[in-house]
MOPAC internal coordinates of N, CA, C and O (Angstrom, degrees):
PM7 1SCF
backbone

  N    0.0000 0     0.00 0     0.00 0    0    0    0
  C    1.4455 1     0.00 0     0.00 0    1    0    0
  C    1.5315 1   108.87 1     0.00 0    2    1    0
  O    1.2310 1   120.53 1   -55.31 1    3    2    1
  N    1.3116 1   116.59 1   124.69 1    3    2    1
  C    1.4645 1   119.04 1  -179.90 1    5    3    2
  C    1.5171 1   109.64 1   -96.03 1    6    5    3
  O    1.2310 1   121.43 1   -33.35 1    7    6    5
  N    1.3184 1   114.86 1   146.65 1    7    6    5
  C    1.4567 1   120.24 1   179.48 1    9    7    6
  C    1.5268 1   108.67 1   -96.21 1   10    9    7
  O    1.2310 1   120.88 1   -38.11 1   11   10    9
  N    1.3131 1   115.92 1   141.89 1   11   10    9
  C    1.4647 1   121.37 1   177.45 1   13   11   10
  C    1.5202 1   109.06 1   -67.99 1   14   13   11
  O    1.2310 1   120.82 1   -47.55 1   15   14   13
  N    1.3131 1   116.03 1   132.45 1   15   14   13
  C    1.4563 1   121.47 1   178.41 1   17   15   14
  C    1.5266 1   109.60 1   -72.90 1   18   17   15
  O    1.2310 1   120.95 1   -51.17 1   19   18   17
  N    1.3107 1   115.78 1   128.83 1   19   18   17
  C    1.4628 1   121.13 1   178.80 1   21   19   18
  C    1.5218 1   107.98 1   -80.54 1   22   21   19
  O    1.2310 1   121.11 1   -62.40 1   23   22   21
  N    1.3246 1   115.48 1   117.60 1   23   22   21
  C    1.4630 1   120.67 1   179.98 1   25   23   22
  C    1.5245 1   111.37 1   -97.19 1   26   25   23
  O    1.2310 1   121.13 1   155.08 1   27   26   25
  N    1.3218 1   115.45 1   -24.92 1   27   26   25
  C    1.4564 1   120.68 1  -175.58 1   29   27   26
  C    1.5233 1   108.99 1  -150.32 1   30   29   27
  O    1.2310 1   120.99 1   -23.35 1   31   30   29
  N    1.3099 1   115.70 1   156.65 1   31   30   29
  C    1.4647 1   120.49 1   174.52 1   33   31   30
  C    1.5209 1   110.34 1   -58.30 1   34   33   31
  O    1.2310 1   120.04 1   153.31 1   35   34   33
  N    1.3257 1   117.54 1   -26.69 1   35   34   33
  C    1.4666 1   121.41 1   178.51 1   37   35   34
  C    1.5272 1   112.14 1   -64.81 1   38   37   35
  O    1.2310 1   120.33 1   160.74 1   39   38   37
  N    1.3158 1   116.98 1   -19.26 1   39   38   37
  C    1.4690 1   121.87 1   176.64 1   41   39   38
  C    1.5227 1   112.23 1   -79.58 1   42   41   39
  O    1.2310 1   120.23 1   168.11 1   43   42   41
  N    1.3243 1   117.16 1   -11.89 1   43   42   41
  C    1.4605 1   121.56 1  -175.17 1   45   43   42
  C    1.5300 1   111.37 1   -86.20 1   46   45   43
  O    1.2310 1   120.86 1   -56.39 1   47   46   45
  N    1.3154 1   115.97 1   123.61 1   47   46   45
  C    1.4641 1   121.53 1   176.65 1   49   47   46
  C    1.5227 1   110.29 1   -58.62 1   50   49   47
  O    1.2310 1   120.32 1   141.32 1   51   50   49
  N    1.3058 1   116.99 1   -38.68 1   51   50   49
  C    1.4611 1   121.44 1  -178.81 1   53   51   50
  C    1.5366 1   111.05 1   -61.69 1   54   53   51
  O    1.2310 1   120.30 1   142.36 1   55   54   53
  N    1.3232 1   117.03 1   -37.64 1   55   54   53
  C    1.4633 1   120.84 1   178.06 1   57   55   54
  C    1.5210 1   109.89 1   -66.87 1   58   57   55
  O    1.2310 1   120.10 1   135.49 1   59   58   57
  N    1.3310 1   117.41 1   -44.51 1   59   58   57
  C    1.4676 1   121.39 1   180.00 1   61   59   58
  C    1.5314 1   111.04 1   -63.37 1   62   61   59
  O    1.2310 1   120.35 1   140.60 1   63   62   61
  N    1.3313 1   116.93 1   -39.40 1   63   62   61
  C    1.4648 1   120.33 1   178.28 1   65   63   62
  C    1.5344 1   110.59 1   -67.68 1   66   65   63
  O    1.2310 1   120.34 1   144.49 1   67   66   65
  N    1.3150 1   116.96 1   -35.51 1   67   66   65
  C    1.4679 1   120.81 1   177.47 1   69   67   66
  C    1.5332 1   110.51 1   -66.01 1   70   69   67
  O    1.2310 1   120.24 1   142.36 1   71   70   69
  N    1.3249 1   117.15 1   -37.64 1   71   70   69
  C    1.4677 1   121.29 1   176.89 1   73   71   70
  C    1.5305 1   109.57 1   -63.85 1   74   73   71
  O    1.2310 1   120.24 1   137.32 1   75   74   73
  N    1.3120 1   117.15 1   -42.68 1   75   74   73
  C    1.4666 1   121.07 1   177.82 1   77   75   74
  C    1.5349 1   110.67 1   -60.89 1   78   77   75
  O    1.2310 1   120.56 1   139.51 1   79   78   77
  N    1.3210 1   116.53 1   -40.49 1   79   78   77
  C    1.4638 1   120.68 1   178.03 1   81   79   78
  C    1.5313 1   110.45 1   -62.02 1   82   81   79
  O    1.2310 1   120.29 1   137.31 1   83   82   81
  N    1.3134 1   117.05 1   -42.69 1   83   82   81
  C    1.4713 1   120.55 1   178.43 1   85   83   82
  C    1.5266 1   110.21 1   -58.11 1   86   85   83
  O    1.2310 1   120.49 1   134.57 1   87   86   85
  N    1.3139 1   116.66 1   -45.43 1   87   86   85
  C    1.4663 1   119.71 1  -179.63 1   89   87   86
  C    1.5252 1   111.02 1   -61.54 1   90   89   87
  O    1.2310 1   120.08 1   138.51 1   91   90   89
  N    1.3206 1   117.45 1   -41.49 1   91   90   89
  C    1.4652 1   120.68 1   177.95 1   93   91   90
  C    1.5229 1   111.61 1   -64.44 1   94   93   91
  O    1.2310 1   120.66 1   137.94 1   95   94   93
  N    1.3206 1   116.35 1   -42.06 1   95   94   93
  C    1.4659 1   120.74 1  -179.88 1   97   95   94
  C    1.5300 1   110.32 1   -62.81 1   98   97   95
  O    1.2310 1   119.88 1   138.57 1   99   98   97
  N    1.3131 1   117.82 1   -41.43 1   99   98   97
  C    1.4603 1   120.30 1   178.24 1  101   99   98
  C    1.5232 1   111.15 1   -61.85 1  102  101   99
  O    1.2310 1   120.06 1   138.24 1  103  102  101
  N    1.3259 1   117.49 1   -41.76 1  103  102  101
  C    1.4610 1   120.66 1   177.86 1  105  103  102
  C    1.5248 1   111.08 1   -64.17 1  106  105  103
  O    1.2310 1   120.59 1   138.68 1  107  106  105
  N    1.3338 1   116.48 1   -41.32 1  107  106  105
  C    1.4693 1   120.69 1   178.83 1  109  107  106
  C    1.5215 1   112.03 1   -63.45 1  110  109  107
  O    1.2310 1   120.61 1   132.78 1  111  110  109
  N    1.3106 1   116.44 1   -47.22 1  111  110  109
  C    1.4614 1   119.96 1  -174.08 1  113  111  110
  C    1.5277 1   112.27 1   -73.23 1  114  113  111
  O    1.2310 1   119.60 1   161.98 1  115  114  113
  N    1.3231 1   118.37 1   -18.02 1  115  114  113
  C    1.4671 1   120.76 1   173.99 1  117  115  114
  C    1.5229 1   111.12 1   -61.19 1  118  117  115
  O    1.2310 1   120.81 1   154.62 1  119  118  117
  N    1.3260 1   116.06 1   -25.38 1  119  118  117
  C    1.4602 1   121.94 1  -177.33 1  121  119  118
  C    1.5314 1   112.93 1   -87.75 1  122  121  119
  O    1.2310 1   120.08 1   175.26 1  123  122  121
  N    1.3206 1   117.46 1    -4.74 1  123  122  121
  C    1.4567 1   120.78 1   179.42 1  125  123  122
  C    1.5328 1   109.59 1   -69.28 1  126  125  123
  O    1.2310 1   120.55 1   -21.70 1  127  126  125
  N    1.3258 1   116.55 1   158.30 1  127  126  125
  C    1.4741 1   119.30 1   176.98 1  129  127  126
  C    1.5332 1   111.44 1   -58.91 1  130  129  127
  O    1.2310 1   121.07 1   -30.78 1  131  130  129
  N    1.3063 1   115.56 1   149.22 1  131  130  129
  C    1.4677 1   121.52 1   179.15 1  133  131  130
  C    1.5298 1   111.54 1   -55.22 1  134  133  131
  O    1.2310 1   120.44 1   146.58 1  135  134  133
  N    1.3259 1   116.76 1   -33.42 1  135  134  133
  C    1.4691 1   120.78 1  -179.22 1  137  135  134
  C    1.5310 1   112.20 1   -63.83 1  138  137  135
  O    1.2310 1   120.02 1   161.94 1  139  138  137
  N    1.3159 1   117.56 1   -18.06 1  139  138  137
  C    1.4685 1   121.50 1  -179.87 1  141  139  138
  C    1.5290 1   113.05 1   -95.98 1  142  141  139
  O    1.2310 1   120.30 1  -176.85 1  143  142  141
  N    1.3165 1   117.04 1     3.15 1  143  142  141
  C    1.4587 1   120.96 1  -174.83 1  145  143  142
  C    1.5286 1   112.79 1   -54.19 1  146  145  143
  O    1.2310 1   120.09 1   139.52 1  147  146  145
  N    1.3114 1   117.44 1   -40.48 1  147  146  145
  C    1.4681 1   120.30 1  -177.87 1  149  147  146
  C    1.5229 1   111.93 1  -111.72 1  150  149  147
  O    1.2310 1   120.49 1  -163.02 1  151  150  149
  N    1.2987 1   116.67 1    16.98 1  151  150  149
  C    1.4650 1   120.17 1  -179.33 1  153  151  150
  C    1.5268 1   109.23 1  -119.18 1  154  153  151
  O    1.2310 1   120.26 1    70.80 1  155  154  153
  N    1.2995 1   117.10 1  -109.20 1  155  154  153
  C    1.4638 1   121.63 1  -175.26 1  157  155  154
  C    1.5290 1   111.85 1   -59.83 1  158  157  155
  O    1.2310 1   120.11 1   136.69 1  159  158  157
  N    1.3027 1   117.39 1   -43.31 1  159  158  157
  C    1.4663 1   121.18 1  -179.68 1  161  159  158
  C    1.5266 1   111.13 1   -57.41 1  162  161  159
  O    1.2310 1   120.87 1   133.50 1  163  162  161
  N    1.3096 1   115.94 1   -46.50 1  163  162  161
  C    1.4662 1   120.85 1   179.90 1  165  163  162
  C    1.5247 1   111.12 1   -63.71 1  166  165  163
  O    1.2310 1   120.13 1   137.70 1  167  166  165
  N    1.3073 1   117.36 1   -42.30 1  167  166  165
  C    1.4684 1   122.01 1  -179.81 1  169  167  166
  C    1.5339 1   110.83 1   -63.66 1  170  169  167
  O    1.2310 1   120.72 1   137.13 1  171  170  169
  N    1.3268 1   116.23 1   -42.87 1  171  170  169
  C    1.4629 1   121.31 1   179.10 1  173  171  170
  C    1.5251 1   110.01 1   -63.37 1  174  173  171
  O    1.2310 1   120.47 1   135.78 1  175  174  173
  N    1.3115 1   116.70 1   -44.22 1  175  174  173
  C    1.4659 1   120.34 1   179.69 1  177  175  174
  C    1.5261 1   111.57 1   -63.19 1  178  177  175
  O    1.2310 1   120.46 1   137.16 1  179  178  177
  N    1.3255 1   116.72 1   -42.84 1  179  178  177
  C    1.4637 1   119.65 1   179.65 1  181  179  178
  C    1.5227 1   111.47 1   -63.78 1  182  181  179
  O    1.2310 1   120.42 1   140.68 1  183  182  181
  N    1.3216 1   116.80 1   -39.32 1  183  182  181
  C    1.4633 1   120.18 1   177.84 1  185  183  182
  C    1.5272 1   110.27 1   -63.63 1  186  185  183
  O    1.2310 1   120.62 1   136.58 1  187  186  185
  N    1.3333 1   116.42 1   -43.42 1  187  186  185
  C    1.4682 1   120.29 1  -179.78 1  189  187  186
  C    1.5252 1   111.39 1   -63.68 1  190  189  187
  O    1.2310 1   120.43 1   134.73 1  191  190  189
  N    1.3184 1   116.78 1   -45.27 1  191  190  189
  C    1.4613 1   121.48 1  -179.00 1  193  191  190
  C    1.5285 1   111.16 1   -64.67 1  194  193  191
  O    1.2310 1   120.51 1   146.18 1  195  194  193
  N    1.3103 1   116.62 1   -33.82 1  195  194  193
  C    1.4569 1   121.37 1  -179.34 1  197  195  194
  C    1.5344 1   112.88 1   -60.99 1  198  197  195
  O    1.2310 1   120.11 1   152.14 1  199  198  197
  N    1.3125 1   117.39 1   -27.86 1  199  198  197
  C    1.4713 1   120.56 1  -176.35 1  201  199  198
  C    1.5274 1   111.35 1   -64.64 1  202  201  199
  O    1.2310 1   118.84 1   119.83 1  203  202  201
  N    1.3461 1   119.81 1   -60.17 1  203  202  201
  C    1.4707 1   117.63 1   179.68 1  205  203  202
  C    1.5309 1   112.84 1   -67.82 1  206  205  203
  O    1.2310 1   120.08 1   151.17 1  207  206  205
  N    1.3432 1   117.46 1   -28.83 1  207  206  205
  C    1.4586 1   119.50 1   177.67 1  209  207  206
  C    1.5284 1   110.99 1   -61.26 1  210  209  207
  O    1.2310 1   120.45 1   135.73 1  211  210  209
  N    1.3208 1   116.75 1   -44.27 1  211  210  209
  C    1.4590 1   120.17 1  -179.04 1  213  211  210
  C    1.5254 1   112.29 1   -72.49 1  214  213  211
  O    1.2310 1   120.17 1   145.05 1  215  214  213
  N    1.3205 1   117.29 1   -34.95 1  215  214  213
  C    1.4670 1   119.83 1   175.08 1  217  215  214
  C    1.5355 1   109.05 1   -61.61 1  218  217  215
  O    1.2310 1   120.55 1   133.32 1  219  218  217
  N    1.3181 1   116.55 1   -46.68 1  219  218  217
  C    1.4620 1   121.35 1  -179.72 1  221  219  218
  C    1.5253 1   111.84 1   -62.80 1  222  221  219
  O    1.2310 1   120.60 1   131.32 1  223  222  221
  N    1.3173 1   116.46 1   -48.68 1  223  222  221
  C    1.4681 1   119.00 1  -178.18 1  225  223  222
  C    1.5172 1   111.68 1   -63.45 1  226  225  223
  O    1.2310 1   120.91 1   137.85 1  227  226  225
  N    1.3282 1   115.87 1   -42.15 1  227  226  225
  C    1.4619 1   119.08 1   179.46 1  229  227  226
  C    1.5103 1   112.63 1   -63.41 1  230  229  227
  O    1.2310 1   120.01 1   135.76 1  231  230  229
  N    1.3295 1   117.58 1   -44.24 1  231  230  229
  C    1.4632 1   120.37 1  -179.80 1  233  231  230
  C    1.5269 1   110.43 1   -65.69 1  234  233  231
  O    1.2310 1   120.21 1   142.84 1  235  234  233
  N    1.3055 1   117.21 1   -37.16 1  235  234  233
  C    1.4563 1   121.28 1  -178.09 1  237  235  234
  C    1.5273 1   112.56 1   -67.79 1  238  237  235
  O    1.2310 1   120.05 1   159.81 1  239  238  237
  N    1.3123 1   117.52 1   -20.19 1  239  238  237
  C    1.4719 1   120.82 1   179.64 1  241  239  238
  C    1.5295 1   112.06 1   -70.33 1  242  241  239
  O    1.2310 1   120.12 1   159.59 1  243  242  241
  N    1.3322 1   117.38 1   -20.41 1  243  242  241
  C    1.4682 1   123.44 1   174.46 1  245  243  242
  C    1.5352 1   114.42 1    66.70 1  246  245  243
  O    1.2310 1   119.93 1  -163.86 1  247  246  245
  N    1.3174 1   117.75 1    16.14 1  247  246  245
  C    1.4647 1   121.45 1   176.62 1  249  247  246
  C    1.5292 1   108.51 1  -129.19 1  250  249  247
  O    1.2310 1   120.71 1   -50.42 1  251  250  249
  N    1.3192 1   116.25 1   129.58 1  251  250  249
  C    1.4643 1   120.88 1  -176.34 1  253  251  250
  C    1.5224 1   112.86 1   -57.27 1  254  253  251
  O    1.2310 1   120.33 1   139.97 1  255  254  253
  N    1.3389 1   116.98 1   -40.03 1  255  254  253
  C    1.4647 1   119.66 1  -177.97 1  257  255  254
  C    1.5297 1   110.68 1   -62.47 1  258  257  255
  O    1.2310 1   120.55 1   134.98 1  259  258  257
  N    1.3179 1   116.55 1   -45.02 1  259  258  257
  C    1.4648 1   119.85 1   179.18 1  261  259  258
  C    1.5187 1   111.03 1   -69.83 1  262  261  259
  O    1.2310 1   120.30 1   141.30 1  263  262  261
  N    1.3266 1   117.03 1   -38.70 1  263  262  261
  C    1.4566 1   120.67 1   178.27 1  265  263  262
  C    1.5225 1   109.91 1   -59.23 1  266  265  263
  O    1.2310 1   120.34 1   134.76 1  267  266  265
  N    1.3389 1   116.95 1   -45.24 1  267  266  265
  C    1.4680 1   120.74 1   177.97 1  269  267  266
  C    1.5268 1   110.80 1   -57.67 1  270  269  267
  O    1.2310 1   120.30 1   135.54 1  271  270  269
  N    1.3207 1   117.03 1   -44.46 1  271  270  269
  C    1.4644 1   121.38 1  -179.22 1  273  271  270
  C    1.5364 1   110.55 1   -57.92 1  274  273  271
  O    1.2310 1   120.26 1   135.02 1  275  274  273
  N    1.3205 1   117.10 1   -44.98 1  275  274  273
  C    1.4616 1   120.56 1  -179.72 1  277  275  274
  C    1.5271 1   111.68 1   -70.51 1  278  277  275
  O    1.2310 1   120.17 1   147.62 1  279  278  277
  N    1.3353 1   117.28 1   -32.38 1  279  278  277
  C    1.4639 1   119.90 1   176.37 1  281  279  278
  C    1.5266 1   110.55 1   -66.53 1  282  281  279
  O    1.2310 1   120.41 1   143.75 1  283  282  281
  N    1.3255 1   116.82 1   -36.25 1  283  282  281
  C    1.4717 1   119.22 1   175.52 1  285  283  282
  C    1.5271 1   111.17 1   -65.42 1  286  285  283
  O    1.2310 1   120.17 1   143.03 1  287  286  285
  N    1.3295 1   117.28 1   -36.97 1  287  286  285
  C    1.4659 1   120.22 1   175.98 1  289  287  286
  C    1.5316 1   109.48 1   -64.62 1  290  289  287
  O    1.2310 1   120.36 1   138.93 1  291  290  289
  N    1.3411 1   116.92 1   -41.07 1  291  290  289
  C    1.4658 1   121.03 1   177.55 1  293  291  290
  C    1.5236 1   110.30 1   -61.33 1  294  293  291
  O    1.2310 1   120.08 1   139.95 1  295  294  293
  N    1.3253 1   117.46 1   -40.05 1  295  294  293
  C    1.4722 1   120.96 1   176.20 1  297  295  294
  C    1.5262 1   110.98 1   -61.33 1  298  297  295
  O    1.2310 1   120.74 1   138.34 1  299  298  297
  N    1.3101 1   116.19 1   -41.66 1  299  298  297
  C    1.4667 1   120.48 1   177.61 1  301  299  298
  C    1.5239 1   111.28 1   -63.04 1  302  301  299
  O    1.2310 1   120.43 1   138.11 1  303  302  301
  N    1.3166 1   116.79 1   -41.89 1  303  302  301
  C    1.4629 1   120.64 1   177.92 1  305  303  302
  C    1.5256 1   111.00 1   -65.69 1  306  305  303
  O    1.2310 1   120.47 1   144.46 1  307  306  305
  N    1.3169 1   116.71 1   -35.54 1  307  306  305
  C    1.4608 1   120.92 1   177.34 1  309  307  306
  C    1.5314 1   110.15 1   -64.37 1  310  309  307
  O    1.2310 1   120.38 1   139.15 1  311  310  309
  N    1.3295 1   116.89 1   -40.85 1  311  310  309
  C    1.4723 1   120.62 1   176.80 1  313  311  310
  C    1.5301 1   110.30 1   -65.53 1  314  313  311
  O    1.2310 1   120.60 1   140.71 1  315  314  313
  N    1.3247 1   116.47 1   -39.29 1  315  314  313
  C    1.4668 1   120.78 1   177.91 1  317  315  314
  C    1.5329 1   110.03 1   -63.77 1  318  317  315
  O    1.2310 1   120.35 1   136.76 1  319  318  317
  N    1.3232 1   116.93 1   -43.24 1  319  318  317
  C    1.4667 1   121.37 1   177.45 1  321  319  318
  C    1.5242 1   110.68 1   -60.67 1  322  321  319
  O    1.2310 1   120.71 1   132.52 1  323  322  321
  N    1.3110 1   116.25 1   -47.48 1  323  322  321
  C    1.4688 1   121.10 1  -179.86 1  325  323  322
  C    1.5295 1   110.66 1   -58.78 1  326  325  323
  O    1.2310 1   120.61 1   137.21 1  327  326  325
  N    1.3063 1   116.44 1   -42.79 1  327  326  325
  C    1.4639 1   121.23 1   179.35 1  329  327  326
  C    1.5224 1   111.15 1   -66.68 1  330  329  327
  O    1.2310 1   120.11 1   136.64 1  331  330  329
  N    1.3207 1   117.39 1   -43.36 1  331  330  329
  C    1.4636 1   120.68 1   178.01 1  333  331  330
  C    1.5215 1   112.07 1   -61.16 1  334  333  331
  O    1.2310 1   120.71 1   139.29 1  335  334  333
  N    1.3207 1   116.24 1   -40.71 1  335  334  333
  C    1.4669 1   119.78 1   178.22 1  337  335  334
  C    1.5228 1   111.20 1   -69.06 1  338  337  335
  O    1.2310 1   120.21 1   145.47 1  339  338  337
  N    1.3201 1   117.20 1   -34.53 1  339  338  337
  C    1.4646 1   120.71 1   175.79 1  341  339  338
  C    1.5274 1   109.98 1   -63.05 1  342  341  339
  O    1.2310 1   120.42 1   137.65 1  343  342  341
  N    1.3270 1   116.81 1   -42.35 1  343  342  341
  C    1.4601 1   121.18 1   177.30 1  345  343  342
  C    1.5293 1   109.88 1   -62.26 1  346  345  343
  O    1.2310 1   120.43 1   138.31 1  347  346  345
  N    1.3253 1   116.78 1   -41.69 1  347  346  345
  C    1.4671 1   120.55 1   178.95 1  349  347  346
  C    1.5291 1   111.13 1   -61.27 1  350  349  347
  O    1.2310 1   120.36 1   141.09 1  351  350  349
  N    1.3131 1   116.92 1   -38.91 1  351  350  349
  C    1.4684 1   120.79 1   176.76 1  353  351  350
  C    1.5264 1   109.61 1   -65.65 1  354  353  351
  O    1.2310 1   120.50 1   134.90 1  355  354  353
  N    1.3280 1   116.66 1   -45.10 1  355  354  353
  C    1.4694 1   121.03 1  -179.94 1  357  355  354
  C    1.5276 1   112.28 1   -61.70 1  358  357  355
  O    1.2310 1   120.63 1   149.06 1  359  358  357
  N    1.3302 1   116.40 1   -30.94 1  359  358  357
  C    1.4608 1   121.34 1   178.59 1  361  359  358
  C    1.5293 1   112.11 1   -88.85 1  362  361  359
  O    1.2310 1   120.63 1  -175.46 1  363  362  361
  N    1.3122 1   116.40 1     4.54 1  363  362  361
  C    1.4781 1   123.92 1   179.99 1  365  363  362
  C    1.5301 1   113.40 1    62.71 1  366  365  363
  O    1.2310 1   120.20 1  -149.55 1  367  366  365
  N    1.3330 1   117.22 1    30.45 1  367  366  365
  C    1.4625 1   121.13 1   174.64 1  369  367  366
  C    1.5242 1   110.37 1   -81.01 1  370  369  367
  O    1.2310 1   120.94 1   160.27 1  371  370  369
  N    1.3265 1   115.82 1   -19.73 1  371  370  369
  C    1.4582 1   121.91 1   176.72 1  373  371  370
  C    1.5215 1   107.77 1  -153.32 1  374  373  371
  O    1.2310 1   120.98 1   -20.70 1  375  374  373
  N    1.3128 1   115.73 1   159.30 1  375  374  373
  C    1.4684 1   118.64 1  -178.23 1  377  375  374
  C    1.5202 1   109.37 1  -104.96 1  378  377  375
  O    1.2310 1   121.35 1   -74.49 1  379  378  377
  N    1.2935 1   115.02 1   105.51 1  379  378  377
  C    1.4642 1   120.22 1  -179.49 1  381  379  378
  C    1.5151 1   111.40 1    72.86 1  382  381  379
  O    1.2310 1   121.23 1   -26.73 1  383  382  381
  N    1.3014 1   115.26 1   153.27 1  383  382  381
  C    1.4585 1   120.76 1   179.72 1  385  383  382
  C    1.5193 1   108.37 1   -82.40 1  386  385  383
  O    1.2310 1   120.80 1   -86.09 1  387  386  385
  N    1.3284 1   116.08 1    93.91 1  387  386  385
  C    1.4615 1   121.22 1  -175.20 1  389  387  386
  C    1.5240 1   113.86 1   -70.58 1  390  389  387
  O    1.2310 1   119.88 1   167.52 1  391  390  389
  N    1.3014 1   117.84 1   -12.48 1  391  390  389
  C    1.4665 1   120.80 1   176.94 1  393  391  390
  C    1.5260 1   111.66 1  -106.25 1  394  393  391
  O    1.2310 1   120.60 1  -166.76 1  395  394  393
  N    1.3306 1   116.46 1    13.24 1  395  394  393
  C    1.4583 1   121.05 1  -178.37 1  397  395  394
  C    1.5260 1   112.39 1   -54.82 1  398  397  395
  O    1.2310 1   120.03 1   137.25 1  399  398  397
  N    1.3275 1   117.54 1   -42.75 1  399  398  397
  C    1.4652 1   120.76 1  -179.35 1  401  399  398
  C    1.5250 1   110.85 1   -63.23 1  402  401  399
  O    1.2310 1   120.25 1   141.28 1  403  402  401
  N    1.3269 1   117.13 1   -38.72 1  403  402  401
  C    1.4774 1   120.17 1   177.79 1  405  403  402
  C    1.5328 1   111.11 1   -66.93 1  406  405  403
  O    1.2310 1   120.83 1   141.41 1  407  406  405
  N    1.3175 1   116.02 1   -38.59 1  407  406  405
  C    1.4634 1   119.95 1   178.87 1  409  407  406
  C    1.5272 1   109.82 1   -64.14 1  410  409  407
  O    1.2310 1   120.39 1   134.44 1  411  410  409
  N    1.3134 1   116.86 1   -45.56 1  411  410  409
  C    1.4663 1   121.22 1   178.83 1  413  411  410
  C    1.5283 1   110.33 1   -61.49 1  414  413  411
  O    1.2310 1   120.77 1   135.75 1  415  414  413
  N    1.3332 1   116.13 1   -44.25 1  415  414  413
  C    1.4670 1   120.32 1   179.81 1  417  415  414
  C    1.5293 1   111.09 1   -61.79 1  418  417  415
  O    1.2310 1   120.27 1   133.85 1  419  418  417
  N    1.3288 1   117.09 1   -46.15 1  419  418  417
  C    1.4693 1   120.17 1   179.24 1  421  419  418
  C    1.5223 1   111.84 1   -64.27 1  422  421  419
  O    1.2310 1   120.23 1   140.93 1  423  422  421
  N    1.3301 1   117.17 1   -39.07 1  423  422  421
  C    1.4656 1   120.17 1   177.92 1  425  423  422
  C    1.5285 1   109.91 1   -60.10 1  426  425  423
  O    1.2310 1   120.57 1   134.76 1  427  426  425
  N    1.3285 1   116.51 1   -45.24 1  427  426  425
  C    1.4728 1   120.77 1   178.68 1  429  427  426
  C    1.5296 1   110.93 1   -63.43 1  430  429  427
  O    1.2310 1   120.63 1   138.25 1  431  430  429
  N    1.3200 1   116.41 1   -41.75 1  431  430  429
  C    1.4643 1   119.92 1  -179.67 1  433  431  430
  C    1.5284 1   111.38 1   -65.98 1  434  433  431
  O    1.2310 1   120.56 1   137.73 1  435  434  433
  N    1.3318 1   116.53 1   -42.27 1  435  434  433
  C    1.4685 1   119.78 1   178.20 1  437  435  434
  C    1.5221 1   110.79 1   -63.09 1  438  437  435
  O    1.2310 1   120.51 1   134.42 1  439  438  437
  N    1.3294 1   116.63 1   -45.58 1  439  438  437
  C    1.4676 1   119.55 1   178.79 1  441  439  438
  C    1.5279 1   111.54 1   -63.84 1  442  441  439
  O    1.2310 1   120.52 1   141.87 1  443  442  441
  N    1.3344 1   116.61 1   -38.13 1  443  442  441
  C    1.4611 1   120.21 1   177.17 1  445  443  442
  C    1.5084 1   112.29 1   -64.14 1  446  445  443
  O    1.2310 1   120.58 1   136.92 1  447  446  445
  N    1.3150 1   116.49 1   -43.08 1  447  446  445
  C    1.4689 1   120.78 1   178.66 1  449  447  446
  C    1.5243 1   110.40 1   -65.98 1  450  449  447
  O    1.2310 1   120.37 1   140.47 1  451  450  449
  N    1.3155 1   116.89 1   -39.53 1  451  450  449
  C    1.4725 1   120.23 1   176.78 1  453  451  450
  C    1.5254 1   110.27 1   -61.98 1  454  453  451
  O    1.2310 1   120.16 1   137.33 1  455  454  453
  N    1.3155 1   117.30 1   -42.67 1  455  454  453
  C    1.4727 1   120.69 1   178.82 1  457  455  454
  C    1.5115 1   111.03 1   -62.86 1  458  457  455
  O    1.2310 1   120.63 1   138.57 1  459  458  457
  N    1.3277 1   116.40 1   -41.43 1  459  458  457
  C    1.4776 1   120.32 1   178.91 1  461  459  458
  C    1.5214 1   111.03 1   -63.90 1  462  461  459
  O    1.2310 1   120.68 1   136.77 1  463  462  461
  N    1.3202 1   116.31 1   -43.23 1  463  462  461
  C    1.4657 1   119.69 1   179.16 1  465  463  462
  C    1.5242 1   110.55 1   -64.62 1  466  465  463
  O    1.2310 1   119.85 1   145.89 1  467  466  465
  N    1.3330 1   117.88 1   -34.11 1  467  466  465
  C    1.4603 1   121.17 1   178.37 1  469  467  466
  C    1.5308 1   110.82 1   -66.44 1  470  469  467
  O    1.2310 1   119.95 1   144.33 1  471  470  469
  N    1.3317 1   117.71 1   -35.67 1  471  470  469
  C    1.4710 1   120.42 1  -178.62 1  473  471  470
  C    1.5131 1   113.02 1   -83.35 1  474  473  471
  O    1.2310 1   120.21 1   161.62 1  475  474  473
  N    1.3360 1   117.20 1   -18.38 1  475  474  473
  C    1.4639 1   120.72 1   179.18 1  477  475  474
  C    1.5248 1   112.74 1   -72.58 1  478  477  475
  O    1.2310 1   120.67 1   156.57 1  479  478  477
  N    1.3244 1   116.32 1   -23.43 1  479  478  477
  C    1.4847 1   118.11 1  -177.23 1  481  479  478
  C    1.4944 1   111.32 1  -131.57 1  482  481  479
  O    1.2310 1   120.10 1   180.00 1  483  482  481

């Protein structure tokens, strides 16, 4: 079985799933109180956006070592997003972390990709 050669970050399922997560986060944070517009909401959005941005930048570097570094940054942003959403739940801005399954899936995918990159070199 041959694997399709990745020519662009746009070919990566993980990048597409991260983009979907960003869209969901934007819809969620639109419902936050106006007082959070430039506080928690903004921080959560920046963390979410950072995930596909780092996946894209890392893949575009064309070197496994650099790609791994950016994937670790994406993992950190994913943890930041998860924490921000947990705070939003605690403050009753939303009921339960409705994107929890996506966060778990992306975490597994990032760790899987990191493991693959570690075995490739």
